[in-house]
MDAnalysis code that builds the backbone (N, CA, C; Angstrom):
import MDAnalysis as mda
import numpy as np

u = mda.Universe.empty(252, n_residues=84, atom_resindex=np.repeat(np.arange(84), 3), trajectory=True)
u.add_TopologyAttr("name", ["N", "CA", "C"] * 84)
u.add_TopologyAttr("resid", np.arange(1, 85))
u.add_TopologyAttr("resname", ["MET", "GLY", "VAL", "THR", "SER", "TYR", "PHE", "ARG", "ASP", "ARG", "ARG", "GLY", "LYS", "GLN", "THR", "VAL", "VAL", "LEU", "PRO", "PRO", "ASN", "LEU", "PRO", "LEU", "LEU", "ALA", "TRP", "ALA", "GLY", "PHE", "GLY", "ALA", "ALA", "SER", "ALA", "MET", "ALA", "LEU", "THR", "PRO", "ARG", "TYR", "GLN", "ASP", "LEU", "MET", "ARG", "ARG", "ALA", "SER", "GLN", "GLY", "ALA", "MET", "MET", "TRP", "TRP", "ALA", "ALA", "GLY", "GLU", "THR", "PHE", "ARG", "GLY", "ARG", "SER", "PRO", "PHE", "ARG", "ARG", "THR", "LEU", "GLY", "ALA", "ALA", "THR", "LEU", "MET", "ARG", "SER", "LEU", "THR", "ARG"])
u.atoms.positions = np.array([
    [0.842, -1.176, 0.000],
    [0.000, 0.000, 0.000],
    [0.887, 1.238, 0.000],
    [0.707, 2.097, -0.970],
    [1.479, 3.324, -1.062],
    [0.909, 4.408, -0.169],
    [1.647, 5.481, -0.056],
    [1.232, 6.591, 0.792],
    [-0.084, 7.185, 0.300],
    [-0.248, 7.337, -0.995],
    [-1.477, 7.945, -1.504],
    [-2.689, 7.053, -1.280],
    [-2.510, 5.739, -1.309],
    [-3.663, 4.861, -1.096],
    [-4.133, 4.896, 0.356],
    [-3.290, 5.365, 1.277],
    [-3.664, 5.509, 2.683],
    [-4.790, 6.536, 2.837],
    [-4.846, 7.490, 1.927],
    [-5.826, 8.572, 1.989],
    [-6.975, 8.398, 1.007],
    [-7.100, 7.240, 0.378],
    [-8.141, 7.022, -0.627],
    [-9.007, 5.824, -0.258],
    [-10.281, 5.877, -0.695],
    [-11.182, 4.750, -0.448],
    [-10.977, 3.680, -1.519],
    [-11.815, 2.678, -1.508],
    [-11.666, 1.556, -2.454],
    [-11.844, 1.961, -3.909],
    [-12.568, 3.047, -4.145],
    [-12.787, 3.522, -5.513],
    [-11.715, 4.499, -5.972],
    [-10.764, 4.816, -5.086],
    [-9.688, 5.725, -5.437],
    [-9.974, 7.186, -5.147],
    [-11.106, 7.491, -4.527],
    [-11.448, 8.875, -4.200],
    [-10.767, 9.263, -2.891],
    [-10.257, 10.503, -2.837],
    [-9.612, 10.974, -1.614],
    [-10.649, 11.087, -0.492],
    [-10.205, 10.815, 0.727],
    [-11.136, 10.833, 1.868],
    [-10.601, 11.647, 3.038],
    [-9.677, 12.549, 2.780],
    [-9.139, 13.359, 3.873],
    [-10.183, 14.363, 4.332],
    [-10.808, 15.063, 3.406],
    [-11.816, 16.060, 3.743],
    [-13.145, 15.607, 3.152],
    [-14.111, 15.365, 4.027],
    [-15.451, 14.961, 3.605],
    [-16.468, 15.894, 4.245],
    [-17.672, 15.988, 3.710],
    [-18.702, 16.802, 4.363],
    [-18.988, 16.249, 5.760],
    [-19.347, 17.120, 6.705],
    [-19.615, 16.649, 8.063],
    [-20.838, 15.738, 8.110],
    [-20.770, 14.740, 8.966],
    [-21.904, 13.843, 9.148],
    [-22.629, 14.213, 10.446],
    [-23.693, 13.494, 10.779],
    [-24.524, 13.840, 11.932],
    [-23.745, 13.924, 13.241],
    [-22.873, 12.967, 13.574],
    [-22.139, 13.106, 14.838],
    [-21.260, 14.355, 14.902],
    [-20.644, 14.747, 13.786],
    [-19.824, 15.966, 13.801],
    [-20.684, 17.217, 13.936],
    [-21.836, 17.213, 13.300],
    [-22.739, 18.349, 13.450],
    [-23.250, 18.448, 14.891],
    [-23.546, 17.297, 15.501],
    [-23.986, 17.285, 16.904],
    [-22.867, 17.782, 17.812],
    [-21.632, 17.335, 17.556],
    [-20.491, 17.781, 18.349],
    [-20.348, 19.304, 18.284],
    [-20.429, 19.855, 17.100],
    [-20.299, 21.300, 16.939],
    [-21.460, 22.045, 17.593],
    [-22.667, 21.531, 17.429],
    [-23.837, 22.178, 18.023],
    [-23.796, 22.159, 19.540],
    [-23.484, 21.011, 20.115],
    [-23.399, 20.933, 21.573],
    [-22.222, 21.757, 22.106],
    [-21.139, 21.807, 21.356],
    [-20.007, 22.632, 21.762],
    [-20.365, 24.108, 21.782],
    [-21.078, 24.553, 20.766],
    [-21.524, 25.950, 20.725],
    [-22.518, 26.227, 21.845],
    [-23.420, 25.279, 22.097],
    [-24.394, 25.455, 23.177],
    [-23.690, 25.511, 24.531],
    [-22.634, 24.737, 24.683],
    [-21.868, 24.758, 25.929],
    [-21.227, 26.128, 26.144],
    [-20.718, 26.707, 25.086],
    [-20.084, 28.018, 25.194],
    [-21.091, 29.116, 25.523],
    [-22.351, 28.919, 25.135],
    [-23.379, 29.934, 25.360],
    [-24.260, 29.647, 26.576],
    [-24.017, 28.546, 27.268],
    [-24.869, 28.170, 28.399],
    [-24.790, 29.226, 29.501],
    [-25.934, 29.477, 30.113],
    [-26.000, 30.518, 31.129],
    [-25.654, 30.014, 32.525],
    [-25.783, 28.745, 32.766],
    [-25.472, 28.210, 34.091],
    [-24.403, 27.125, 33.974],
    [-23.612, 26.938, 35.018],
    [-22.593, 25.887, 34.974],
    [-23.190, 24.494, 34.773],
    [-24.382, 24.263, 35.290],
    [-25.034, 22.956, 35.135],
    [-25.287, 22.649, 33.656],
    [-25.865, 23.606, 32.929],
    [-26.150, 23.387, 31.508],
    [-24.873, 23.394, 30.670],
    [-23.892, 24.168, 31.090],
    [-22.612, 24.159, 30.393],
    [-21.979, 22.773, 30.482],
    [-22.000, 22.183, 31.669],
    [-21.448, 20.840, 31.838],
    [-22.250, 19.810, 31.054],
    [-23.565, 19.937, 31.062],
    [-24.422, 19.004, 30.322],
    [-24.124, 19.064, 28.818],
    [-24.016, 20.261, 28.283],
    [-23.734, 20.413, 26.852],
    [-22.313, 19.953, 26.519],
    [-21.369, 20.184, 27.424],
    [-19.995, 19.727, 27.208],
    [-19.935, 18.202, 27.151],
    [-20.665, 17.560, 28.053],
    [-20.702, 16.090, 28.060],
    [-21.388, 15.545, 26.798],
    [-22.446, 16.212, 26.372],
    [-23.124, 15.798, 25.136],
    [-22.188, 15.967, 23.938],
    [-21.414, 17.039, 23.942],
    [-20.451, 17.271, 22.870],
    [-19.387, 16.175, 22.855],
    [-18.886, 15.812, 24.019],
    [-17.903, 14.732, 24.105],
    [-18.495, 13.411, 23.636],
    [-19.749, 13.153, 24.005],
    [-20.411, 11.927, 23.567],
    [-20.563, 11.871, 22.059],
    [-20.909, 13.001, 21.452],
    [-21.041, 13.055, 19.998],
    [-19.692, 12.813, 19.320],
    [-18.612, 13.346, 19.901],
    [-17.284, 13.114, 19.327],
    [-16.897, 11.645, 19.438],
    [-17.240, 11.003, 20.545],
    [-16.956, 9.579, 20.701],
    [-17.775, 8.758, 19.708],
    [-19.012, 9.181, 19.452],
    [-19.877, 8.524, 18.467],
    [-19.221, 8.608, 17.083],
    [-18.737, 9.810, 16.737],
    [-18.071, 9.984, 15.449],
    [-16.824, 9.112, 15.367],
    [-16.002, 9.151, 16.426],
    [-14.738, 8.413, 16.427],
    [-14.968, 6.912, 16.307],
    [-15.959, 6.393, 17.015],
    [-16.255, 4.960, 16.918],
    [-16.708, 4.604, 15.504],
    [-17.538, 5.437, 14.912],
    [-17.988, 5.193, 13.544],
    [-16.841, 5.185, 12.553],
    [-15.929, 6.146, 12.685],
    [-14.777, 6.198, 11.783],
    [-13.838, 5.017, 12.009],
    [-13.665, 4.617, 13.270],
    [-12.771, 3.506, 13.580],
    [-13.236, 2.219, 12.910],
    [-14.527, 1.975, 12.938],
    [-15.040, 0.702, 12.433],
    [-15.604, 0.760, 11.019],
    [-15.973, 1.968, 10.538],
    [-16.569, 2.068, 9.210],
    [-15.920, 3.137, 8.343],
    [-14.731, 3.601, 8.721],
    [-14.057, 4.659, 7.968],
    [-13.809, 4.254, 6.527],
    [-13.862, 5.225, 5.618],
    [-13.750, 4.931, 4.189],
    [-12.326, 4.709, 3.719],
    [-11.331, 5.042, 4.541],
    [-9.931, 4.831, 4.165],
    [-9.131, 4.499, 5.422],
    [-7.940, 3.955, 5.238],
    [-7.096, 3.693, 6.413],
    [-6.831, 4.969, 7.229],
    [-6.680, 6.101, 6.547],
    [-6.476, 7.363, 7.259],
    [-7.652, 7.676, 8.177],
    [-8.874, 7.554, 7.665],
    [-10.062, 7.862, 8.466],
    [-10.200, 6.894, 9.638],
    [-9.889, 5.624, 9.433],
    [-9.956, 4.651, 10.521],
    [-8.905, 4.949, 11.592],
    [-7.709, 5.339, 11.173],
    [-6.665, 5.702, 12.127],
    [-7.043, 6.963, 12.891],
    [-7.558, 7.952, 12.185],
    [-7.994, 9.190, 12.824],
    [-9.096, 8.907, 13.839],
    [-10.053, 8.068, 13.481],
    [-11.126, 7.707, 14.403],
    [-10.604, 6.992, 15.632],
    [-9.688, 6.044, 15.443],
    [-9.131, 5.299, 16.577],
    [-8.344, 6.219, 17.510],
    [-7.553, 7.126, 16.942],
    [-6.775, 8.056, 17.762],
    [-7.702, 8.991, 18.548],
    [-8.743, 9.473, 17.905],
    [-9.693, 10.352, 18.579],
    [-10.444, 9.602, 19.671],
    [-10.842, 8.375, 19.391],
    [-11.544, 7.574, 20.389],
    [-10.642, 7.307, 21.591],
    [-9.393, 6.953, 21.354],
    [-8.459, 6.718, 22.460],
    [-8.270, 7.983, 23.279],
    [-8.154, 9.112, 22.621],
    [-7.995, 10.397, 23.326],
    [-9.244, 10.712, 24.149],
    [-10.408, 10.439, 23.609],
    [-11.659, 10.711, 24.322],
    [-11.795, 9.824, 25.547],
    [-11.347, 8.589, 25.437],
    [-11.487, 7.649, 26.546],
    [-10.490, 7.901, 27.668],
    [-9.373, 8.577, 27.375],
    [-8.381, 8.840, 28.403],
    [-8.563, 10.183, 29.075],
    [-9.557, 10.923, 28.710],
    [-9.800, 12.238, 29.329],
    [-10.626, 12.110, 30.565],
])
């Protein structure tokens, strides 16, 4: 496997930058809500929801990523999320 095939799916299309999927949109939305929360309780709740959405994304990429790069990125993100 060459370096370029690490970043491509089975059809040869690059997979480094893809449109955001539902877990990434949820992560961004909950992150923004956390930043705008008026009370520490809701800020913590939104922060935890944001972390959960990121773990959801990372698990999906780890097991269903379209390229070796995406699977590696998902696994690294999942490991980082679990050690926090």
